[in-house]
MIMITOR-848150 format. One line per field, with one value per atom (N, C-alpha, C): residue in one letter; atom name; x, y, z. Coordinates in steps of 0.001 Angstrom, whole numbers, m for minus. Atoms other than C-alpha are relative to their C-alpha. Layout:
vexti <- a  ...
gulum <- CA  ...
xx <- X  ...
yy <- Y  ...
zz <- Z  ...
***
This chain:
vexti <- m  m  m  p  p  p  l  l  l  f  f  f  m  m  m  i  i  i  k  k  k  r  r  r  k  k  k  f  f  f  f  f  f  e  e  e  r  r  r  c  c  c  k  k  k  s  s  s  g  g  g  e  e  e  m  m  m  i  i  i  v  v  v  v  v  v  l  l  l  k  k  k  n  n  n  v  v  v  q  q  q  p  p  p  q  q  q  w  w  w  k  k  k  n  n  n  s  s  s  r  r  r  v  v  v  g  g  g  d  d  d  e  e  e  a  a  a  v  v  v  l  l  l  m  m  m  c  c  c  g  g  g  k  k  k  e  e  e  r  r  r  i  i  i  l  l  l  r  r  r  k  k  k  g  g  g  i  i  i  v  v  v  k  k  k  i  i  i  h  h  h  r  r  r  g  g  g  s  s  s  l  l  l  a  a  a  r  r  r  i  i  i  l  l  l  k  k  k  d  d  d  l  l  l  d  d  d  y  y  y  k  k  k  r  r  r  i  i  i  f  f  f  p  p  p  s  s  s  a  a  a  r  r  r  t  t  t  i  i  i  f  f  f  e  e  e  a  a  a  n  n  n  r  r  r  m  m  m  a  a  a  r  r  r  e  e  e  i  i  i  y  y  y  p  p  p  e  e  e  d  d  d  r  r  r  e  e  e  f  f  f  i  i  i  a  a  a  f  f  f  e  e  e  l  l  l  v  v  v
gulum <- N  CA  C  N  CA  C  N  CA  C  N  CA  C  N  CA  C  N  CA  C  N  CA  C  N  CA  C  N  CA  C  N  CA  C  N  CA  C  N  CA  C  N  CA  C  N  CA  C  N  CA  C  N  CA  C  N  CA  C  N  CA  C  N  CA  C  N  CA  C  N  CA  C  N  CA  C  N  CA  C  N  CA  C  N  CA  C  N  CA  C  N  CA  C  N  CA  C  N  CA  C  N  CA  C  N  CA  C  N  CA  C  N  CA  C  N  CA  C  N  CA  C  N  CA  C  N  CA  C  N  CA  C  N  CA  C  N  CA  C  N  CA  C  N  CA  C  N  CA  C  N  CA  C  N  CA  C  N  CA  C  N  CA  C  N  CA  C  N  CA  C  N  CA  C  N  CA  C  N  CA  C  N  CA  C  N  CA  C  N  CA  C  N  CA  C  N  CA  C  N  CA  C  N  CA  C  N  CA  C  N  CA  C  N  CA  C  N  CA  C  N  CA  C  N  CA  C  N  CA  C  N  CA  C  N  CA  C  N  CA  C  N  CA  C  N  CA  C  N  CA  C  N  CA  C  N  CA  C  N  CA  C  N  CA  C  N  CA  C  N  CA  C  N  CA  C  N  CA  C  N  CA  C  N  CA  C  N  CA  C  N  CA  C  N  CA  C  N  CA  C  N  CA  C  N  CA  C  N  CA  C  N  CA  C  N  CA  C  N  CA  C  N  CA  C  N  CA  C  N  CA  C  N  CA  C  N  CA  C  N  CA  C  N  CA  C  N  CA  C  N  CA  C  N  CA  C  N  CA  C
xx <- 224  116385  m325  546  114187  837  m408  115847  m975  1002  113437  777  m148  114660  m1046  1065  112279  331  m240  111832  122  m451  112940  m908  953  109708  m602  337  108718  982  m859  111865  m159  66  111608  m1462  1460  107890  m12  m403  109237  874  m874  112046  m614  771  109761  m1192  908  107359  m1525  1440  104314  m559  483  104430  940  m925  104849  m425  443  103368  737  m566  105353  m797  923  103166  1319  m1105  105412  m1100  666  104084  1025  m705  105002  1201  m1144  108787  523  m847  110775  771  m1113  113370  m1125  594  110317  m1129  1315  108062  592  m626  110403  64  m146  110150  m1006  870  108950  m139  375  107576  1208  m1419  110682  1351  m1135  113049  160  m691  114955  26  437  113637  1400  m703  116251  m558  783  114775  1398  m1067  117225  m307  133  117236  1113  m1144  120422  1148  m1031  123784  m143  m484  123839  m1407  743  120335  m713  119  119697  m599  759  117007  m387  382  116514  m1318  1234  112988  m195  243  111746  m1465  1487  108681  m834  736  105844  m1223  1019  103189  22  58  102894  m1225  1289  99604  346  m69  99365  m1346  1411  96620  271  394  94894  192  m217  95266  m1389  1393  91559  15  m259  92375  800  m1074  95259  m736  480  93538  m1089  956  90375  794  m756  92678  621  m602  94679  m696  1115  93805  1128  m891  94903  806  m545  96157  1580  m1521  99474  318  m417  100072  449  m176  99384  m266  568  99134  m737  288  98447  m1536  1367  95272  m1305  1190  91905  m1048  965  89881  472  m658  90406  44  m151  89795  889  m1375  92506  1073  m1286  94839  331  m126  93842  725  m433  94446  1732  m1703  98144  613  m296  98704  129  43  97773  1110  m1056  100146  1194  m1816  103007  m136  269  101809  m1040  1258  99445  m458  496  99543  162  m373  100343  m1374  1149  97574  108  m316  99355  972  m677  100791  190  m335  102294  531  37  102313  808  m958  104965  m177  134  104066  1399  m1579  107443  m222  m162  108275  1773
yy <- 1174  139702  380  m157  139857  m809  889  138698  m50  25  137425  m866  615  136582  m635  592  133917  m964  964  131955  m1736  1448  128171  m644  419  126957  131  m570  128807  m443  581  128006  m1502  1461  124356  m298  369  124434  322  m543  126458  m880  1080  123938  m1282  1257  120851  199  m344  122614  159  m171  122832  1643  m1248  126377  695  m731  128287  1191  m1449  131557  876  m437  134035  1548  m1144  136956  1083  m668  140153  1372  m1491  143898  479  m713  146332  699  m561  147394  564  m417  149477  m940  852  146726  m1168  1103  144155  997  m285  146558  296  m178  146680  m1642  1228  142691  m257  109  141256  m1457  1403  137883  m518  761  135690  457  m77  137127  m1142  1236  134640  672  m450  135073  m723  871  134140  43  145  132829  m525  93  132960  m154  196  131534  m165  141  132209  362  9  132085  m1062  1088  128535  m669  489  128070  747  m597  129320  m631  541  128640  1036  m745  129915  m317  380  130098  985  m1423  131999  154  m439  133913  m137  m34  133319  605  m1041  135651  668  m942  138771  683  m711  139801  1175  m1266  143180  497  m476  144637  112  m35  144626  m1341  1466  141322  m545  896  140528  95  162  140928  m1381  845  138854  m1426  1407  135963  m517  57  136366  m872  509  135728  m961  1211  132974  m785  942  130115  22  m314  130904  m1040  1068  127420  1  m211  128326  783  m1036  131043  m644  181  129821  m1576  1517  125510  m248  560  125223  646  m880  127541  m835  759  125888  682  m795  128672  1429  m1224  132083  910  m769  133708  m101  371  131908  377  m593  132975  1411  m1681  136731  154  m184  136299  m181  634  134513  1049  m1297  137493  1067  m1158  140190  m334  57  138534  290  m125  138799  1653  m1524  142394  668  m600  143977  1482  m1621  147638  188  m374  147122  m366  201  147618  m521  723  146779  m1188  1055  143823  m476  163  141771  m1614  1631  137841  m467  565  136109  m1658  1417  132649  m508  392  130808  m1471  1292  127640  m390
zz <- m547  27178  1678  m1469  30507  787  m1106  33559  1112  m1290  36315  1004  m1180  39743  538  m383  41198  934  m1317  44384  m695  598  44098  m67  518  44261  m1198  1295  41120  m959  914  39425  m266  378  39928  m950  933  38528  m1506  1102  35691  m755  599  34964  m336  144  35344  m1071  1195  32895  439  m856  35400  m285  142  35300  m1139  1213  32048  m279  m109  32781  1057  m972  34557  324  m232  36165  751  m115  36879  124  55  37978  m1270  1034  35094  482  m398  35386  m1346  1570  32924  m632  487  32544  m754  779  30952  m893  724  29282  m1839  1443  26057  m406  95  26056  m1122  1117  22860  m388  309  21645  m911  658  20490  794  m694  23000  1011  m1047  25289  1607  m1328  29286  676  m1154  32087  831  m1355  34950  1004  m986  37973  1567  m1662  41586  570  m145  43066  m734  922  41524  m960  818  40176  m740  700  39198  m1011  1127  35692  m1186  1016  32898  m1037  1218  29368  m425  754  28061  m1062  905  24937  370  m377  25217  m1310  1283  22871  m17  246  23746  1479  m1016  26188  345  m480  28230  752  m1055  29659  357  m509  31860  1372  m1428  34964  473  m497  37345  m568  274  36597  m1463  1295  32838  m549  100  33000  288  m386  34899  m981  877  32576  m1365  1253  29412  m200  m283  30691  745  m1055  32653  1255  m1174  36172  415  m95  36445  m570  574  34384  586  m691  36597  1543  m1437  39881  m30  m114  39675  1133  m1328  43226  183  m168  43217  m471  405  43172  m630  708  41899  m359  657  40241  974  m1314  43767  706  m753  45239  m933  909  42329  153  m333  42737  1171  m1263  46474  m6  m168  45853  m742  509  43541  902  m888  45839  997  m994  48423  m501  899  45965  m132  421  44600  734  m729  47237  m626  187  45697  m1540  983  42278  m1075  736  39422  m1645  1416  35884  83  92  35307  m1393  1249  32694  183  m173  32124  m1405  1254  29761  m37  318  28238  m564  285  27953  m660  611  26103  278
***
């Protein structure tokens, strides 16, 4: 069961259903996650949300943004280039990413 610590604005988007894909850099605790697992989204001590993983995408940022609609990861991005810039602000040095589609 992967645990994602996320910022409040992203938590609220997940809760409302606006954001249904969580993008993370590859870490050992997420590498063994599988479709069907329950993901726990946490923002502080009080805000906890559980969602099921329906699909997992692995690879470079360019590949993930190509395979998925970038609006599902960054709803406020107007273009794919803006989504790429937003991801690079969060993860400036990372090369390998993992994206979880949640329901």
